[in-house]
VMD Tcl script that draws the C-alpha trace (Angstrom):
set ca {
  {-29.20 84.28 101.96}
  {-26.72 81.41 101.97}
  {-25.16 81.09 98.49}
  {-22.26 78.69 99.11}
  {-21.05 76.36 101.85}
  {-17.64 74.77 102.26}
  {-17.08 72.19 104.93}
  {-16.64 68.55 105.86}
  {-19.25 65.96 104.90}
  {-20.45 64.67 108.27}
  {-23.07 62.33 106.81}
  {-24.51 61.35 103.44}
  {-28.12 60.29 102.99}
  {-30.22 59.35 99.99}
  {-31.54 62.91 99.80}
  {-28.47 64.98 100.65}
  {-25.71 65.64 103.14}
  {-25.04 67.06 106.55}
  {-22.22 69.52 105.93}
  {-20.16 70.52 108.98}
  {-19.09 74.13 108.55}
  {-17.11 75.34 111.54}
  {-18.95 73.05 113.95}
  {-22.43 73.81 112.61}
  {-24.16 71.00 110.71}
  {-26.19 72.17 107.73}
  {-28.78 69.75 106.34}
  {-28.56 70.20 102.56}
  {-30.81 68.47 100.01}
  {-28.92 67.56 96.83}
  {-29.74 65.97 93.48}
  {-28.30 62.49 92.96}
  {-26.05 63.89 90.22}
  {-24.39 66.13 92.82}
  {-24.21 63.39 95.47}
  {-22.50 61.00 93.04}
  {-19.67 63.47 92.45}
  {-19.05 64.27 96.11}
  {-16.07 63.02 98.04}
  {-16.63 60.45 100.81}
  {-17.73 61.20 104.37}
  {-15.20 63.16 106.46}
  {-13.80 64.85 103.33}
  {-14.06 68.55 102.52}
  {-16.34 69.86 99.76}
  {-18.01 73.04 98.52}
  {-21.61 73.32 97.42}
  {-23.43 76.05 95.55}
  {-26.54 76.68 97.68}
  {-30.09 77.75 96.93}
  {-31.81 78.94 100.12}
  {-35.53 78.30 99.91}
  {-37.56 80.34 102.42}
  {-41.17 79.61 103.21}
  {-43.37 80.93 105.96}
  {-42.75 77.86 108.12}
  {-39.24 76.71 107.13}
  {-35.89 77.45 105.56}
  {-34.50 74.68 103.34}
  {-31.06 74.45 101.75}
  {-30.51 72.84 98.35}
  {-26.93 72.09 97.32}
  {-25.44 71.73 93.86}
  {-22.06 70.75 92.51}
  {-21.80 73.96 90.47}
  {-23.55 77.25 89.70}
  {-24.96 75.95 86.40}
  {-26.84 73.19 88.19}
  {-28.20 75.76 90.67}
  {-29.24 78.10 87.81}
  {-31.20 75.30 86.08}
  {-32.84 74.39 89.41}
  {-33.95 78.00 89.84}
  {-35.38 78.05 86.31}
  {-37.25 74.80 86.99}
  {-38.86 76.03 90.22}
  {-39.93 79.27 88.49}
  {-42.35 77.16 86.40}
  {-45.85 77.01 87.84}
  {-46.46 73.63 89.48}
  {-42.78 72.75 89.95}
  {-41.60 73.08 93.52}
  {-38.13 72.52 94.95}
  {-38.58 68.78 95.55}
  {-39.72 68.16 91.97}
  {-36.95 70.41 90.63}
  {-34.45 68.36 92.60}
  {-35.94 65.14 91.21}
  {-35.57 66.48 87.65}
  {-31.87 67.16 88.26}
  {-31.45 63.77 89.91}
  {-32.60 61.91 86.81}
  {-30.07 63.30 84.34}
  {-27.24 65.78 84.04}
  {-27.88 69.42 83.17}
  {-27.03 69.10 79.46}
  {-29.32 66.09 78.98}
  {-32.14 67.79 80.89}
  {-31.86 70.97 78.80}
  {-31.80 68.90 75.63}
  {-34.92 66.95 76.67}
  {-36.77 70.17 77.53}
  {-35.68 71.86 74.30}
  {-36.83 68.95 72.15}
  {-40.04 68.55 74.20}
  {-39.16 64.90 74.84}
  {-42.01 64.09 77.24}
  {-41.07 60.42 77.45}
  {-37.54 61.21 78.62}
  {-38.74 63.87 81.04}
  {-41.27 61.58 82.67}
}
mol new
graphics top color blue
foreach p $ca { graphics top sphere $p radius 0.5 }
foreach p [lrange $ca 0 end-1] q [lrange $ca 1 end] { graphics top cylinder $p $q radius 0.2 }
display resetview
């Protein structure tokens, strides 16, 4: 399992980055909160990685820190929340705000 990647940002997209690690380009989906804090293209960065394996594909999800990855893993452990929805939850607000909204059952903020 891939747990961390360090390399040069080859390309940024709305959904993530292509991270060049030793000449291999990894397509990594990232929440907007992680993308906003990343350096520009052609700069070096490290991402905490969640490797999602399904029968038909392997998908990498990248986070700015281990806490963000831990919350993502908790989100996708909930029935009905898959990786794309978990990523969307983390894209809408930072980890502390998300945890606060969940803890206070603030449905309006979560939607």
